[in-house]
N, C-alpha and C positions, 0 to 999 in steps of 0.2 A: 032336548033339543037346545029349541029355537034362543031364551036362553045364555044359553051353554054358550051355545056359538058368539055370542053378544059380545056375551061377560071375556072370552079367548079373544074375539078381535080389539077388542079396549082395551088390553089389559097388552096387548101384541102392540098396536099402536103407542097407549102411556111406551112402553119399552122402549122405542126407536124416536119418540121424543123425548127422550130421558139420558138417551144414546146420543144423539146429535144436536141434543147439548151439552153433551160432554167433550164428546168433538169436540167442534165450536169452543165454548173456552182453553184448549187444553193446544186447537193453532190461534189463538187468540192469545193463548199467552206464550208459545215458539214465538209466535206474528211481537210481540213485546217486547221484549227481550230483545228479540232482529236488529229491532226500529233501536233502542235504548244502545246498542254497541253500534251502529250502525250512526247514530247522531252523534256522540259522541266524540267519535273519529273525525264526521265531519269537521266538527267545532274546533275538536284540538287543533286543525291539519287547512279545513278550507275543502277539502275536497274528499273526492272513495278512491283512495290508493285502490283497485284492482289489482295491483297485485300479490295481495296481504290474501294470506288463505282466510282467514276471520271474517271480513269483510267481507268473500264471496257466500262463503256458504250464508252470513246476513244478509245478500242482498238476492241469493235462494228462495232463505224460508218466508222472507216477508211475499219472493213470487208465487211461493207457493199457497204461502196466504191469502190474496191476491188474489187468485182463481179460483177458489174454493168457497176462500166470500158472496164474491161475481156467482159459482155456480150457484148460491142461496140467494141473494138480493133479494130474493120477493117475500123468504125464507124468516117473519119480523126474531123468531124466538131463536131465529140461528144469532143473525145477529148482533141482539143483546146477552148469551152468554158470548159471543165472537167477542166485543165490545167491554167484558166485563175483565176476562181471563187480558186483554191489554194493556188494561187501564193497570190490574196486578201486577201483570210480569213488567213494567216500563216504567221503574223505581222511580218516580212521581212523575213522571213526562210529559207521558201523557194524564188527563182526568178527567175526574165529571164531567168537567166545565168543557174541555177540546175535544170529545174521545170522539164524538157525533163530527165535528167538522173531520176530525183528522182521518174517520176510516171516510165520509164522504169522499172527499179529497184522493183518499184513497182508493177508488172502484170508481175515480173522473182520470186517475194516473193510467193512462191508458203502458201507457210502456214500457209500467207491469207484469204484463200477462206474454210478453216480447221476454223473455229472461225465463230460461230455464237451461237445463248442465253445459248442452251444446253452445249457447251464445252469453253465458256470465262473463268469460272473457272480455266479449265487444266490449270493448273500455268504453265508449265517447254512447253509444246508444241504452247501455244497464247504470252506467252515472248517471246518463240526465234522471233517468229514469226516478231511480231514489234519488237524489237532489232535489228535483222537484215533491218529490214527498215528502223529504226533510226542512221542505223550507215551509209550507205545515206549522209548525213547530218551534217553528224562531225565538225564542228568550232576547 
């Protein structure tokens, strides 16, 4: 009976970890796509136009990813899966060579935590946080 309980608990823990990694990877993929879109717009115009719906949605996606990453900051498996997703979906903008520095910069950009559906249109604060993050990718 004790062995069956231990086995069930172990299986549950493994399933939970796998599920967390899947969520982290998906969050990283969404973030990578959003960062790539924002970077493309920023590089093209030199600014972030927050009257553009795509830029607003991308800013919200990055902010949500930031919040999730911050909540799991101490979880190395989450960070590893998040980073893999980020690399996979950023169209070569984020690579294994710059991914760690980018994730560190993301975690250090506190303004990202202030972006939500109510504040995203506050152009100065949102643009400042996003541009701070994108400057880590200047090529």
